[in-house]
N, C-alpha and C positions, 0 to 999 in steps of 0.2 A: 687614526685620530689626530687631532691637532697636537702640537708640541706640548702645550700646557696640559691638555687632557691626558696625554701619554704619561706625564710625570705624576699627575694627581690621581688618575683613575687606574688602579692597579688590579691585579688578578683577584685579590681578596674582595675588593669592592664589586667587581664583576660577578664573582661567585655569589655574594650576598644578594645582589640585585637579581641574578638569574633564579635564585631560590624563590624569589617573590614573583617571578614571571616576566621580568623586564631587564633591559641592559642599555647602556650608553653605546650608541653605534655611530661609526663614521659612514655616513651615507653620501658618498661622492664628494668628500671634503667638508661636509656639513655635519656637525654633531646633532644627533637626534636621540630622544628616548623612544624606544620601541618595545612593544611586548614581544616576548620570545614565543613564536608559534609552537616550537617543539615542546615547550614546557607545558602547554595546555593548561595554564593557570589563569591567564587573563584573556578577556574577550577582544580587547583592542588597546591601542596606545593610550587612549583617554583613561583607561583603568590604571595604567602604569603612571600616568601623570598624577592621578589622585593619590596614589601611594607615595610618590615623591613629594608632592606639595604638602600633604598632611603628615608625612612621616617625620619621626624624631630620631631615627638611628643615624649613626655617623655617615653611612654611605648615602643617605637621603640628603643630609646637609652638604656633603661633598659634591654630589651631582648638581644640586641647586647652585652652589658656588661656581662650579665649572661652567654651567650653562649661562649664568649671568655674565661671566667674563668672556667666554669664547663662542657662545651661540645665542646672541641676543634675540634673534628671530624666533628660535625654538622656545626660549624662555618667555617671550612675549605671548606666544600662542598658548603656552601653559597657563600664564597668568589670566589671559582672557577666558580660558576654559574655567579657571577657578572662580572668576567673577560671575560667569554665567551660571555656574552650579552652586554658588554661595559656599565655596570651600575656603576655609581659613588656611593660608599657607603657614606652615610652622616657622617660628622665629629661628634665626641662626643663633648660635651661642654668643656671638659678638653683639647682636641686637638685644638679646635678653640681658647680657651683662651691662650694656649701656643703659637699658631701662632700669635695671636694679640700682645702678650708680645714681641715675637721675632721681629715682624715687627716694633714695637715702638722703639726697640733698634737699628735696622739696616736701617730703612727708606726704600727708593725706591729700594735699593739693597738687600732687605731681602732674595730673592730667591737664589741669588748666595752665600750670607753669610750662609744660611741654608744648601746649598749643601756642602760647606766647612766643616761645623759642622758635617754633616752626614758622611762625609769621615773620620773624626777623632773621631767621637762619643764623642765629647766634646761640651759643650754649655756654654761658659764663660758668666758671668754676669746674668745668668738665675737661678731662683729658681729650686731646685731639682725636684719639681713636674712638672714644665714646661719642664725641660730637659728630664724627663722620658716620658712625653707625646710626645715630638718631636722624641725621639728615637723609640717609639712604632709606630709613624706615618711613620717613615723611614722603619721600619721592615715590616709594613703591606701594605703600599702603594708604597713605593720605589721612586727612582729617576725619573722614567718615569711619575709618577703622578705629581711630582713637576714641571717637564718640561711643562706639558700641562695645569696645573691649573693656573687660573689668579687671580690677586688680587680682581678683580671685583666679580668673582664667590665666593670667600671666605669672603671678607669683604664688598662687596657692593660698593667699591670705587676703 
């Protein structure tokens, strides 16, 4: 695996993934998510992608982070798959925290305020880490996602 993945993806993560029928594999220097044939749990890699993209467990979030940083081609293939299958990719903890902070500043009009911030790429009164997470959210999910997502889906209220 790459140096970053070696540090971040540990035996515990691999065991949790394998129990679901997939793992993060070094395929000739390229990181890939693959179903584990021997586990006989998943039919193909796409089934593993679905688990990772929709999953909310720590190892799901960790593998998404690793792929974004070190395997952008694999990550892009997974996102295209999600778009084609209409799968909502689970938010990272940082993205959810940024959305919560933004909503606390803007109240019920948070979506229209976020839309305006996305148009200008500026996030007044937000910490830099939250601003960066919101910009990443805009770049990866886009305005169409913001239109269709509800407060209840995101925040449970």
